N, C-alpha and C positions, 0 to 999 in steps of 0.2 A: 269599332275596329280603328286604331290611331295609326294614322298615315305613316309610312315610314319616313318621311321627310319631317315630321313633328316629332318622332322618335328619336331619330338622329340630331334634331336640335336640342332636343333634353338631354340626349345624353351629352353632348358638347357642353350643354350649360353645366350639368352636372360637374363634368371634369374639370372646368373653368372654378367653378364654384369650389371646389375641393382643393384647389392651389391657392385661392384666394383666404379660403381661410386658414388654411395650414401655413401660409406666409408668415405672418408675425411670429408664429413660436418657431420656425425655423430660423428666421432669421436672427431671433433674438439669442438663441443657442448658438449659432455660429459665432455671432459677435462676442458672447461671454466665452465662447470655446476660444476665440483669438485673443481675446484680453489675457485669459489665464495662461496660453501658450507665450504671450510675450514676456507675461510676469515671471514665468518659468525659465523662460532662456536668460532673462534678464538677473535672476537670482541664482540659477543653478539649482533650484529646489525641485526634485523631480521624485513629486507623491502623486499617487492615484487616487487619494482623496481630493487633494488640490485641484485635480484635473477634471474631476466629474460632478463633484458637490456645487459648485456654482451654476452651473449650466442645469443642475436640477432643480436649484432655487429659481433662476431665472425664468425657466419654463413652467414652473408653479405658479409664478407670480404673474406670467404673461397671459396663461391660461385663467387666473384667476381675474384678470382685468378685461381680457377681451372674452372669455366665454361667453358672455349674456350675448355680444353681439355676434359670434359665431353662432350659437343656437338661433338667434334671429334670423339669419342669413338662410339657415337649413330648413328652419320651419316655412320662411316664406316661399321657398322654392318647392317645398312639398307641396304645401295649399296651392301653389299656381299649376303643377303638375297635376294633381289630383282632381283639379277643378277642371281641368280639359282647356287651360288657357295658356 
């Protein structure tokens, strides 16, 4: 039986890990959204496609680049938790 303190520590580490692995994607999407908003405000072009397509492309690129690192972090955490360490 796992002690409650170990379970709480694992839960806290899992939450921090989920924030750490989602931060690059969310940050890149926010930055792309900000740049598109500045572009739209400067040119007064208000098109839905212009607002969403760059964010989609940026998120796909970030996931392709950072995906192996994200998977490695989750796999290491799962191996540590399931091994009891």
